[in-house]
C-alpha positions as CSV (number, residue, x, y, z in Angstrom):
1,X,76.6,15.1,0.2
2,X,73.7,13.2,-1.4
3,X,72.9,11.6,2.0
4,X,72.8,15.1,3.6
5,X,70.5,16.3,0.8
6,X,68.2,13.4,1.4
7,X,68.2,14.0,5.1
8,X,67.2,17.6,4.5
9,X,64.4,16.6,2.2
10,X,63.1,14.2,4.9
11,X,63.4,16.9,7.5
12,X,61.4,19.3,5.3
13,X,58.7,16.6,4.9
14,X,58.6,16.1,8.7
15,X,58.2,19.9,9.3
16,X,55.4,20.1,6.7
17,X,53.5,17.2,8.4
18,X,54.1,18.8,11.8
19,X,52.8,22.2,10.5
20,X,49.6,20.6,9.2
21,X,49.0,18.7,12.4
22,X,49.4,21.7,14.6
23,X,47.4,24.1,12.4
24,X,44.5,21.6,11.9
25,X,44.4,20.8,15.6
26,X,44.2,24.5,16.7
27,X,41.8,25.3,13.8
28,X,39.3,22.8,14.9
29,X,39.8,23.6,18.6
30,X,39.2,27.4,17.9
31,X,36.2,26.5,15.7
32,X,34.6,24.4,18.4
33,X,35.1,27.1,21.1
34,X,33.3,29.5,18.7
35,X,30.4,27.1,18.3
36,X,30.1,26.5,22.1
37,X,30.0,30.3,22.8
38,X,33.4,30.5,24.4
39,X,35.3,33.6,23.3
40,X,37.9,32.6,20.8
41,X,39.6,34.2,17.8
42,X,38.5,33.3,14.4
43,X,39.4,29.8,13.2
44,X,41.6,31.1,10.3
45,X,43.9,32.6,12.9
46,X,45.2,29.1,13.5
47,X,47.1,29.6,10.2
48,X,49.3,32.1,11.9
49,X,51.0,29.2,13.6
50,X,52.5,28.1,10.3
51,X,55.2,30.7,9.6
52,X,57.9,29.2,11.8
53,X,57.3,25.8,10.1
54,X,57.4,27.4,6.7
55,X,60.8,29.0,7.4
56,X,62.1,25.7,8.6
57,X,60.8,24.0,5.5
58,X,62.4,26.6,3.2
59,X,65.7,26.3,5.0
60,X,65.7,22.5,4.7
61,X,64.8,22.7,1.0
62,X,67.5,25.3,0.3
63,X,70.1,23.2,2.1
64,X,69.0,20.1,0.2
65,X,69.4,21.9,-3.1
66,X,72.8,23.2,-2.1
67,X,74.0,19.7,-1.0
68,X,72.6,18.1,-4.2
69,X,74.4,20.7,-6.4
70,X,77.7,20.1,-4.5
71,X,77.3,16.3,-4.9
72,X,76.6,16.7,-8.7
73,X,79.6,18.9,-9.2
74,X,81.8,16.4,-7.3
75,X,80.6,13.4,-9.2
76,X,78.9,14.5,-12.5
77,X,79.1,10.9,-13.9
78,X,76.9,9.5,-11.1
79,X,73.7,11.2,-12.3
80,X,70.8,8.7,-12.7
81,X,68.2,8.9,-15.4
82,X,65.0,10.6,-14.4
83,X,62.1,8.4,-13.4
84,X,59.2,8.1,-15.8
85,X,56.0,10.2,-15.4
86,X,53.8,7.4,-14.1
87,X,56.2,6.7,-11.3
88,X,56.5,10.3,-10.3
89,X,52.7,10.6,-10.4
90,X,52.3,7.8,-7.8
91,X,55.0,9.3,-5.6
92,X,53.2,12.7,-5.7
93,X,49.9,10.9,-4.9
94,X,51.6,9.2,-1.9
95,X,52.8,12.7,-0.8
96,X,49.3,14.1,-1.0
97,X,47.8,11.2,0.9
98,X,50.4,11.5,3.7
99,X,49.6,15.1,4.2
100,X,45.9,14.5,4.0
101,X,46.3,11.8,6.6
102,X,48.1,14.1,9.0
103,X,45.5,16.9,8.5
104,X,42.6,14.4,9.1
105,X,44.2,13.0,12.2
106,X,44.9,16.4,13.6
107,X,41.3,17.6,13.0
108,X,39.7,14.4,14.2
109,X,41.8,14.4,17.4
110,X,40.9,18.0,18.2
111,X,37.2,17.3,17.4
112,X,37.1,14.3,19.7
113,X,39.1,16.0,22.5
114,X,36.9,19.1,22.3
115,X,33.7,17.0,22.4
116,X,35.0,15.0,25.3
117,X,36.0,18.1,27.3
118,X,32.7,19.8,26.5
119,X,30.7,16.8,27.6
120,X,32.9,16.1,30.7
121,X,34.0,12.7,29.6
122,X,37.6,13.1,30.6
123,X,37.4,11.3,33.9
124,X,41.2,10.7,34.3
125,X,43.8,13.3,33.5
126,X,45.8,12.4,30.5
127,X,42.9,10.4,28.8
128,X,43.2,11.2,25.1
129,X,41.0,10.3,22.2
130,X,43.3,7.9,20.4
131,X,40.5,6.8,18.1
132,X,41.6,9.6,15.8
133,X,44.7,7.6,15.0
134,X,42.6,4.8,13.4
135,X,42.8,7.0,10.2
136,X,46.3,5.7,9.8
137,X,45.0,2.4,8.5
138,X,43.1,3.5,5.3
139,X,45.6,6.2,4.5
140,X,48.5,4.0,5.2
141,X,47.2,1.3,2.9
142,X,46.8,4.0,0.2
143,X,50.3,5.4,0.7
144,X,51.8,1.9,0.6
145,X,50.0,1.0,-2.6
146,X,51.1,4.3,-4.2
147,X,54.7,3.8,-3.2
148,X,54.6,0.2,-4.3
149,X,53.3,1.2,-7.7
150,X,55.9,3.9,-8.0
151,X,58.6,1.3,-7.2
152,X,57.2,-1.1,-9.8
153,X,57.0,1.5,-12.5
154,X,60.4,2.9,-11.8
155,X,62.0,-0.6,-12.4
156,X,60.6,-0.6,-16.0
């Protein structure tokens, strides 16, 4: 049951990243259309895309809690000591960095795509502004450092 709980937590994390990417992409796309004078709804209307993701996240977290409670009732002696505060802080920082990375990539991708469409640079269909994914490098280094520090501090 603990593996099922961990899978549900990972799925909730995936849904939260997907929600941020979709919302930021459409937020910037709507904002750019407003700047260029094309009729578009207000940019905050992009947040109305998030409720299905929020429901999926809530269901995954609820299932993870249920599975974790069942696992603890089945094996109460298998509880591990809680990690120290410094380790938890670095895990939380890695979590924030990963969500910031996804939001930045989504916004940058929409900005580059909108600019290329507006300027007529898309010569071939399917040409995408993959430069937005270069943000993975600095954010990935930060996430790896945070998770490494959390691992080192958890050992102590």
